[in-house]
C-alpha positions as CSV (number, residue, x, y, z in Angstrom):
1,M,-1.6,-26.9,15.4
2,S,0.3,-28.3,18.4
3,G,3.9,-27.6,19.1
4,G,6.8,-29.6,17.7
5,S,7.5,-33.1,18.7
6,A,10.8,-34.7,19.7
7,P,13.1,-35.9,16.9
8,P,12.2,-39.4,15.9
9,P,14.4,-42.2,16.9
10,G,16.5,-44.5,14.8
11,G,15.4,-45.2,11.2
12,L,12.6,-42.7,11.4
13,R,15.2,-39.8,11.3
14,G,15.7,-40.3,7.6
15,R,12.0,-40.0,6.9
16,A,11.8,-36.9,9.2
17,S,14.7,-35.4,7.2
18,A,12.8,-36.2,4.0
19,A,9.8,-34.4,5.4
20,A,12.0,-31.4,6.1
21,G,13.4,-31.5,2.6
22,G,9.9,-31.6,1.2
23,G,9.0,-28.5,3.1
24,R,12.0,-26.6,1.7
25,I,11.2,-27.7,-1.8
26,A,7.5,-26.6,-1.3
27,V,8.6,-23.1,-0.2
28,L,11.0,-22.7,-3.1
29,A,8.4,-24.0,-5.6
30,L,5.8,-21.7,-4.2
31,G,8.0,-18.6,-4.5
32,L,9.2,-19.5,-8.0
33,S,5.6,-20.2,-9.2
34,L,4.3,-16.9,-7.8
35,A,7.2,-15.0,-9.4
36,A,6.7,-16.7,-12.8
37,A,2.9,-16.5,-13.0
38,P,2.6,-13.0,-14.3
39,L,5.0,-13.6,-17.3
40,P,2.5,-15.4,-19.6
41,L,-0.2,-12.7,-20.0
42,G,-0.8,-12.7,-16.2
43,S,-1.7,-16.4,-16.6
44,N,-5.0,-15.3,-18.1
45,R,-5.4,-18.1,-20.6
46,A,-7.3,-21.4,-20.4
47,V,-4.3,-23.5,-21.2
48,L,-2.3,-21.7,-18.4
49,W,-5.1,-22.3,-16.0
50,L,-5.0,-26.0,-16.7
51,G,-1.2,-26.0,-16.4
52,W,-1.3,-24.3,-13.0
53,A,-4.1,-26.6,-11.8
54,V,-1.9,-29.6,-12.7
55,L,1.2,-28.1,-11.0
56,A,-0.6,-26.9,-7.9
57,G,-2.5,-30.1,-7.5
58,A,0.6,-32.2,-7.8
59,G,2.5,-29.9,-5.5
60,L,-0.2,-30.1,-2.9
61,A,-0.4,-33.9,-3.1
62,L,3.4,-34.2,-2.7
63,L,3.4,-31.8,0.3
64,I,0.6,-33.8,2.0
65,A,2.7,-37.0,1.4
66,F,5.8,-35.5,2.9
67,R,3.9,-34.1,5.9
68,A,2.4,-37.6,6.5
69,L,5.9,-39.0,7.1
70,P,6.8,-39.9,10.7
71,G,8.4,-37.0,12.5
72,A,6.7,-34.3,10.3
73,R,3.9,-32.1,11.3
74,P,0.3,-33.1,10.5
75,A,-0.8,-32.1,7.0
76,L,-3.8,-29.9,8.0
77,A,-4.0,-26.8,10.1
78,R,-6.5,-26.3,12.9
79,P,-10.1,-26.9,12.0
80,G,-11.2,-23.2,12.5
81,L,-9.1,-22.1,9.5
82,M,-10.6,-24.8,7.3
83,A,-13.9,-22.9,7.1
84,I,-12.2,-20.4,4.7
85,P,-11.3,-22.7,1.9
86,A,-14.4,-24.9,2.6
87,V,-16.6,-21.9,1.9
88,A,-14.5,-20.8,-1.1
89,A,-14.7,-24.3,-2.6
90,M,-18.5,-24.0,-2.8
91,L,-18.1,-21.9,-6.0
92,P,-16.2,-24.5,-8.1
93,I,-18.3,-27.3,-6.6
94,W,-21.4,-25.4,-7.9
95,G,-19.6,-25.1,-11.2
96,L,-19.5,-28.9,-11.5
97,V,-23.3,-29.0,-10.8
98,Q,-23.8,-26.3,-13.5
99,I,-22.3,-28.6,-16.2
100,L,-24.6,-31.5,-15.5
101,P,-27.6,-32.0,-17.8
102,L,-30.3,-31.1,-15.3
103,M,-32.6,-28.5,-17.0
104,P,-35.4,-29.9,-19.4
105,D,-35.1,-28.5,-22.9
106,D,-37.7,-30.6,-24.6
107,A,-39.4,-34.0,-24.3
108,V,-36.2,-36.0,-25.1
109,R,-33.3,-33.8,-24.2
110,Q,-31.9,-32.0,-21.2
111,I,-29.4,-29.2,-21.1
112,A,-27.0,-27.9,-18.4
113,I,-27.4,-24.8,-16.3
114,S,-24.2,-23.4,-17.8
115,L,-24.5,-21.8,-21.2
116,D,-21.0,-23.2,-22.0
117,P,-20.2,-26.3,-19.9
118,D,-16.7,-26.7,-21.4
119,T,-15.8,-23.2,-20.4
120,T,-17.3,-23.7,-16.9
121,L,-15.3,-26.9,-16.4
122,I,-12.1,-25.0,-17.2
123,A,-13.1,-22.3,-14.7
124,V,-13.5,-25.1,-12.1
125,F,-9.9,-26.1,-12.7
126,R,-8.8,-22.5,-12.2
127,H,-10.6,-22.2,-8.9
128,G,-9.2,-25.5,-7.8
129,A,-5.7,-24.3,-8.6
130,T,-6.3,-21.2,-6.4
131,L,-7.4,-23.4,-3.5
132,A,-4.4,-25.6,-3.9
133,V,-2.0,-22.6,-3.8
134,F,-3.8,-21.4,-0.5
135,F,-3.3,-24.8,1.1
136,I,0.4,-25.0,0.0
137,A,1.1,-21.5,1.5
138,L,-0.8,-22.5,4.6
139,M,1.0,-25.8,5.1
140,A,4.5,-24.9,3.9
141,A,4.8,-21.5,5.5
142,P,8.3,-21.3,7.0
143,A,8.9,-20.1,10.6
144,R,10.3,-16.9,9.1
145,P,7.9,-16.2,6.3
146,E,9.2,-12.6,6.0
147,R,12.1,-13.9,3.8
148,L,9.7,-15.4,1.3
149,V,7.5,-12.3,1.5
150,F,10.5,-10.0,0.9
151,A,11.5,-12.1,-2.1
152,L,8.0,-11.7,-3.5
153,F,8.2,-8.0,-3.0
154,L,11.4,-7.9,-5.0
155,A,9.8,-9.9,-7.7
156,V,7.0,-7.4,-8.0
157,A,9.6,-4.6,-8.0
158,A,11.4,-6.3,-10.9
159,Y,8.1,-6.5,-12.9
160,A,7.6,-2.8,-12.1
161,L,11.0,-2.0,-13.5
162,Y,10.3,-4.0,-16.6
163,G,6.9,-2.3,-17.0
164,L,8.6,1.1,-16.9
165,A,11.3,0.0,-19.3
166,A,8.8,-1.5,-21.8
167,L,6.8,1.8,-21.7
168,F,9.5,4.3,-22.0
169,A,12.6,2.6,-23.4
170,L,11.2,-0.3,-25.5
171,G,8.6,1.6,-27.5
172,D,5.6,0.8,-25.3
173,S,5.9,-2.9,-26.1
174,A,4.7,-6.1,-24.5
175,P,6.6,-9.4,-23.9
176,W,4.7,-10.9,-26.9
177,G,5.3,-8.0,-29.3
178,A,3.3,-4.9,-30.2
179,K,0.5,-3.8,-27.9
180,T,-3.0,-3.3,-29.4
181,A,-4.6,-1.7,-26.3
182,Y,-3.8,0.6,-23.4
183,L,-1.2,2.4,-25.5
184,G,0.7,5.0,-23.3
185,S,0.0,3.0,-20.1
186,A,2.3,0.6,-18.3
187,T,1.0,-2.9,-18.6
188,G,4.1,-5.0,-17.8
189,P,3.5,-8.6,-18.7
190,F,-0.3,-8.2,-18.4
191,I,-2.7,-7.2,-21.2
192,N,-4.8,-5.0,-18.9
193,R,-3.4,-2.0,-17.1
194,N,-5.8,-2.4,-14.2
195,A,-4.6,-6.0,-13.6
196,F,-1.0,-4.8,-13.6
197,A,-1.9,-2.1,-11.2
198,A,-3.5,-4.6,-8.8
199,F,-0.3,-6.8,-9.0
200,L,1.8,-3.7,-8.3
201,G,-0.5,-2.8,-5.4
202,L,0.1,-6.2,-3.7
203,G,3.9,-5.5,-4.0
204,L,3.4,-2.0,-2.6
205,I,1.7,-3.4,0.4
206,L,4.4,-6.0,1.0
207,G,7.1,-3.3,0.7
208,A,5.2,-0.8,2.9
209,T,4.9,-3.3,5.8
210,R,8.6,-4.1,5.5
211,A,9.5,-0.4,5.5
212,A,7.2,0.0,8.6
213,R,9.5,-2.3,10.7
214,P,13.1,-0.9,10.2
215,E,14.2,-3.0,13.2
216,T,14.0,-6.0,11.0
217,W,16.4,-4.6,8.3
218,R,19.8,-6.2,8.0
219,G,22.7,-3.9,7.2
220,V,22.4,-1.3,4.5
221,V,21.2,-3.6,1.7
222,D,17.7,-4.1,3.1
223,P,16.7,-0.4,3.4
224,V,18.2,0.3,-0.1
225,L,16.2,-2.5,-1.7
226,V,13.1,-1.6,0.2
227,L,13.1,2.1,-0.7
228,A,14.3,1.5,-4.3
229,G,11.7,-1.2,-4.8
230,L,8.9,1.0,-3.3
231,A,9.9,3.9,-5.5
232,T,9.9,1.7,-8.6
233,I,6.6,0.1,-7.8
234,L,5.0,3.6,-7.2
235,A,6.4,4.9,-10.5
236,A,5.0,1.9,-12.4
237,L,1.7,2.2,-10.5
238,F,1.2,5.8,-11.6
239,A,2.4,4.9,-15.1
240,T,-0.4,2.4,-15.5
241,Q,-2.9,5.3,-15.4
242,S,-5.3,2.9,-13.6
243,R,-7.6,5.1,-11.5
244,M,-9.1,2.6,-9.2
245,G,-5.9,0.5,-9.2
246,T,-3.8,3.4,-8.0
247,A,-6.4,4.7,-5.5
248,S,-7.2,1.3,-3.9
249,S,-3.5,0.4,-3.8
250,L,-2.5,3.6,-2.0
251,V,-5.4,3.3,0.5
252,A,-4.6,-0.4,1.2
253,A,-0.9,0.2,1.5
254,A,-1.4,3.1,3.9
255,T,-3.8,0.9,6.0
256,A,-1.3,-2.0,6.0
257,L,1.5,0.4,7.0
258,A,-0.5,1.8,9.9
259,L,-1.5,-1.6,11.1
260,S,2.1,-2.9,10.9
261,R,3.5,0.1,12.8
262,S,1.1,-0.4,15.8
263,G,2.3,-2.5,18.6
264,G,5.7,-1.0,19.3
265,T,9.1,-2.0,18.1
266,G,11.0,-5.2,18.4
267,T,10.4,-8.6,16.9
268,S,8.0,-11.1,18.2
269,G,8.9,-14.6,19.1
270,A,6.1,-15.9,17.0
271,G,6.7,-17.4,13.7
272,G,4.5,-17.4,10.6
273,G,1.3,-17.1,12.6
274,G,2.6,-14.3,14.8
275,T,0.8,-15.2,18.0
276,G,2.8,-12.8,20.1
277,G,5.6,-13.0,22.6
278,A,8.2,-10.8,24.3
279,P,10.3,-8.6,22.0
280,R,13.8,-9.9,21.3
281,R,15.4,-6.4,21.1
282,P,14.2,-2.9,21.4
283,A,16.0,-1.6,18.2
284,P,16.6,1.9,19.5
285,A,17.6,3.1,16.0
286,G,14.3,2.0,14.6
287,Q,12.5,5.4,15.0
288,G,15.3,7.3,13.2
289,S,15.3,4.8,10.4
290,M,11.5,5.0,10.2
291,R,11.6,8.8,9.9
292,L,14.3,8.6,7.2
293,A,12.3,6.0,5.3
294,A,9.1,8.1,5.6
295,A,10.9,11.2,4.3
296,G,12.4,9.3,1.4
297,L,9.0,7.8,0.5
298,A,7.2,11.2,0.7
299,L,9.8,12.7,-1.6
300,S,9.5,9.8,-4.0
301,V,5.7,10.1,-4.1
302,L,5.9,13.8,-4.9
303,A,8.5,13.2,-7.6
304,I,6.7,10.2,-9.1
305,G,3.4,12.1,-9.1
306,G,5.0,15.0,-11.0
307,L,6.7,12.7,-13.5
308,Y,3.9,10.1,-14.1
309,G,0.8,11.6,-12.7
310,T,-0.3,13.7,-15.7
311,G,-1.9,10.9,-17.7
312,L,-3.5,9.5,-14.5
313,A,-5.0,13.0,-13.7
314,G,-6.3,13.2,-17.2
315,R,-8.1,9.9,-16.9
316,F,-9.7,11.1,-13.7
317,L,-11.1,14.1,-15.6
318,S,-12.8,11.6,-18.0
319,G,-14.4,9.8,-15.1
320,P,-18.1,10.9,-15.6
321,R,-18.3,9.4,-19.1
322,D,-16.6,6.2,-18.1
323,L,-18.8,5.9,-15.0
324,E,-21.8,6.1,-17.3
325,I,-20.5,3.2,-19.4
326,R,-19.8,1.2,-16.2
327,A,-23.2,1.9,-14.9
328,G,-24.7,0.5,-18.1
329,I,-22.7,-2.7,-17.7
330,W,-23.7,-3.0,-14.1
331,Q,-27.4,-2.6,-14.9
332,S,-27.2,-5.3,-17.5
333,A,-25.3,-7.6,-15.1
334,A,-28.0,-6.9,-12.5
335,R,-30.7,-8.0,-15.0
336,L,-28.8,-11.2,-15.5
337,V,-28.7,-11.8,-11.7
338,A,-32.4,-11.1,-11.5
339,E,-33.1,-13.6,-14.3
340,R,-31.4,-16.5,-12.6
341,P,-30.8,-15.5,-9.0
342,L,-30.3,-19.0,-7.7
343,T,-28.5,-20.9,-10.5
344,G,-26.6,-18.3,-12.5
345,F,-25.6,-18.8,-16.1
346,G,-22.4,-20.8,-15.5
347,L,-18.9,-20.0,-14.4
348,D,-17.1,-17.9,-17.0
349,S,-20.3,-17.7,-19.1
350,F,-20.9,-13.9,-18.6
351,A,-19.7,-13.0,-22.1
352,L,-22.3,-15.4,-23.6
353,A,-25.2,-14.2,-21.4
354,F,-24.4,-10.5,-21.6
355,P,-25.6,-9.7,-25.1
356,A,-29.2,-10.7,-24.2
357,A,-29.3,-8.2,-21.3
358,R,-27.2,-5.3,-22.6
359,S,-28.8,-1.9,-23.2
360,A,-27.7,-0.3,-26.5
361,A,-28.6,3.2,-25.3
362,A,-26.3,2.9,-22.3
363,F,-23.0,2.1,-23.9
364,D,-23.2,2.1,-27.7
365,A,-24.3,-1.5,-28.1
366,S,-20.8,-2.7,-27.2
367,S,-20.5,-6.2,-25.8
368,Y,-18.3,-7.0,-22.8
369,A,-16.7,-10.2,-21.6
370,D,-16.7,-9.1,-18.0
371,A,-19.1,-7.3,-15.7
372,H,-16.3,-4.8,-14.4
373,S,-17.4,-5.9,-10.9
374,T,-16.3,-9.3,-9.7
375,Y,-19.2,-9.3,-7.2
376,L,-21.8,-8.8,-9.9
377,E,-20.1,-11.2,-12.3
378,N,-20.0,-14.0,-9.6
379,W,-23.7,-13.5,-8.9
380,A,-24.5,-13.5,-12.6
381,E,-22.5,-16.7,-13.2
382,A,-23.2,-18.6,-10.1
383,G,-26.3,-17.1,-8.5
384,L,-26.6,-15.1,-5.3
385,I,-25.9,-18.1,-2.9
386,F,-22.9,-19.8,-4.5
387,G,-21.7,-16.6,-6.1
388,S,-21.3,-15.1,-2.7
389,A,-18.9,-17.8,-1.5
390,P,-15.7,-15.8,-2.3
391,L,-17.1,-12.8,-0.4
392,V,-18.0,-14.9,2.6
393,A,-14.6,-16.6,2.5
394,G,-13.0,-13.2,2.4
395,L,-15.0,-12.1,5.5
396,L,-13.9,-15.2,7.3
397,A,-10.3,-14.5,6.4
398,L,-10.7,-10.9,7.6
399,S,-11.9,-12.1,11.0
400,A,-9.0,-14.6,11.3
401,L,-6.4,-12.1,10.2
402,L,-7.7,-9.5,12.7
403,G,-7.3,-12.1,15.4
404,R,-3.7,-12.8,14.3
405,W,-2.9,-9.1,14.1
406,R,-4.3,-8.5,17.6
407,R,-2.3,-11.3,19.2
408,A,0.9,-10.4,17.4
409,R,3.4,-8.0,18.9
410,G,6.1,-5.8,17.3
411,A,7.4,-6.9,13.9
412,A,5.2,-10.0,13.9
413,R,2.3,-7.7,13.1
414,A,3.8,-7.0,9.6
415,L,2.6,-10.1,7.9
416,P,-1.0,-10.1,9.1
417,A,-1.1,-6.4,8.4
418,A,0.1,-7.0,4.8
419,A,-2.6,-9.7,4.4
420,L,-5.3,-7.3,5.7
421,G,-4.0,-4.7,3.3
422,A,-4.1,-7.2,0.4
423,L,-7.6,-8.2,1.3
424,L,-8.7,-4.6,1.4
425,L,-7.1,-3.9,-2.0
426,A,-8.9,-6.9,-3.6
427,A,-12.2,-5.9,-2.0
428,L,-12.0,-2.3,-3.2
429,H,-10.6,-2.8,-6.7
430,S,-12.9,-5.8,-7.4
431,S,-16.0,-3.7,-6.8
432,V,-15.5,-1.8,-10.1
433,D,-13.2,-4.0,-12.1
434,F,-11.9,-7.6,-12.5
435,P,-8.2,-7.5,-11.7
436,F,-8.3,-10.5,-9.3
437,E,-9.9,-12.7,-11.9
438,M,-6.4,-12.7,-13.4
439,E,-4.8,-15.9,-12.1
440,A,-1.4,-14.4,-11.4
441,N,-3.0,-11.8,-9.1
442,L,-5.3,-14.2,-7.4
443,M,-2.5,-16.7,-6.7
444,L,-0.4,-14.0,-5.1
445,L,-3.3,-12.8,-3.0
446,V,-4.3,-16.2,-1.6
447,A,-0.6,-17.1,-1.0
448,I,-0.2,-13.9,1.1
449,L,-3.4,-14.9,3.0
450,G,-2.1,-18.5,3.5
451,L,1.3,-17.4,4.8
452,A,-0.3,-14.9,7.2
453,L,-2.8,-17.5,8.5
454,A,-0.3,-20.4,8.9
455,P,-0.3,-21.6,12.4
456,D,2.6,-20.7,14.6
457,P,5.1,-23.6,14.2
458,G,6.5,-23.4,17.7
459,P,9.8,-25.1,18.5
460,D,10.6,-27.9,16.1
461,T,13.8,-29.7,15.6
462,T,12.5,-32.1,13.0
463,T,11.5,-29.5,10.3
464,P,14.5,-27.2,9.9
465,W,12.8,-25.2,7.1
466,R,10.4,-23.9,9.8
467,S,13.1,-23.0,12.3
């Protein structure tokens, strides 16, 4: 995207001001939506998917309208970035094809590819909402996105605090009442502990990259909030007793922290995109602050591990039996992929297709609604070609983020580093579970990616929300 234009003359100033106001509203609405999404069961219900699709679609349409006003920036980013959502959109587009009556059933009737066209159509709306959130984050990213990112980190820390309180002080309860599953594990507003762990992992990554750049801290409030938030998130993460959720979150956060620390101290002149520039200030006290933060975090990890790690360690000991069950599910999912390698059984139709392929000897004839591997589930539901669309889009995002990270300098590396860590977390955890099939987690993930990939706004006097 090109640099900012001169302020529009005369009567166009009002429309430029309206465009600026629209941008501020979009940033605020994005932050509030991401913070609210976990509350209703992680937004993992069809009616909530439809609600988010309506809100995200309307928000994107309004943002495009505001950005089309004279004096505002163009609505779309540079064409190279558009390959990411274009590839990702192949999955819901194929979902629309799956609900058409294309397959011959008898001489007079045709049936759709999907086993449940109504469910597949709802899945299409869910994926559409996710794409809209990505575009909103990409287009509305402020020139200082670290403020929004910090607010999202604090929101995750607040949910972590609630998760601990619900587990230890409120009788292991849930927002909707008594829990019926995952008793003894922190689940927060989610039903599934693994989904809550993935959500906490995203917050851990955002906090770790903030802690890695102490030169950006303001006064004593920032370090206190960062360290307290990280300690709370870590405690809740261990309390979830999610094995892969904890392991992948720690690996991804450590990777993001290392990537954020590289490149020296100081803050880059780049904005949301972080394209580099000369450091504004050397921040001589940064190294001392970093050592203090590292020592505090190390002590916190040891203390939290001692307090909350017993149940998690016990679950690791039961790993062989659980792995046998997972292997049985994966084998059945692989049989489904082999049966329809090109078409799949329809988005969100895995639960209907699974009973025909399950092996009673492998896992006690139980039926599962998910493949416990997002990759296998996508292939079973959409086929190998279209089911690989999210994976290919993720690889394209990885390439773009690495480019952003290499060009950035100093503190400007924090956001692309956080996005790379979030992508790593999703890639690892999704290989053995389905946490990013939860709308709240997926929305936060794509928002982080969109903010990190947003083009550098450059100097702009007509859009003050980006200055």
